[in-house]
N, C-alpha and C positions, 0 to 999 in steps of 0.2 A: 620354937613351939608357938609363942604368940603371933610371930610374924606369918606363920603358915595358916593360922586360924583367920587372921585379917585378910590374907589373900583369898581364903575360901569364901569369906563373907563378901568380899568385893566382887569376886566371881559370881557369887549367888545374886548379887544385886545387879550385875550386868546382864545376866541371863533373862529375867523377866523384862528388863528394858529392851533387849534385842527382840524378844518375842512381841512385845508391844509395838515396837517400831515396824516389825515385819507385818503384823496384823494392820497397822495403819496404812502401810504401803499397799497391802493387798486390798484394802477397802477403797483407797483412792483409785486404784487401777480398775476395780470393779465399777466405781462410780464414773470414771472416765468412760469405760466401755459403754455403760448404760446410757450416758449423755450422748455419745457418738451414735448409738442405735436410735435414740429418740430423734436425733438430728437427721439421720438418714431416712427414718420413717417419715418424718415431717416433709423432707424434700420429695420423697416418693408420692405422698399424698397431694403435695402441691403440684407436682408434675401431672398426677392423674387428673386433678381438678382443671388444670390448664388445658389438657388434652380433651377433657370432657367427653 
């Protein structure tokens, strides 16, 4: 009985951790995409300026 309750508590603690990890990974991916977009935009602007 007590072992089952401890297992449920551990599972309950693991779930928010997994959700937080997932959110952090998603945030990092979004940040990476935004940075890549900014770099591409910067390169395009530089190219346009050079072409003039």
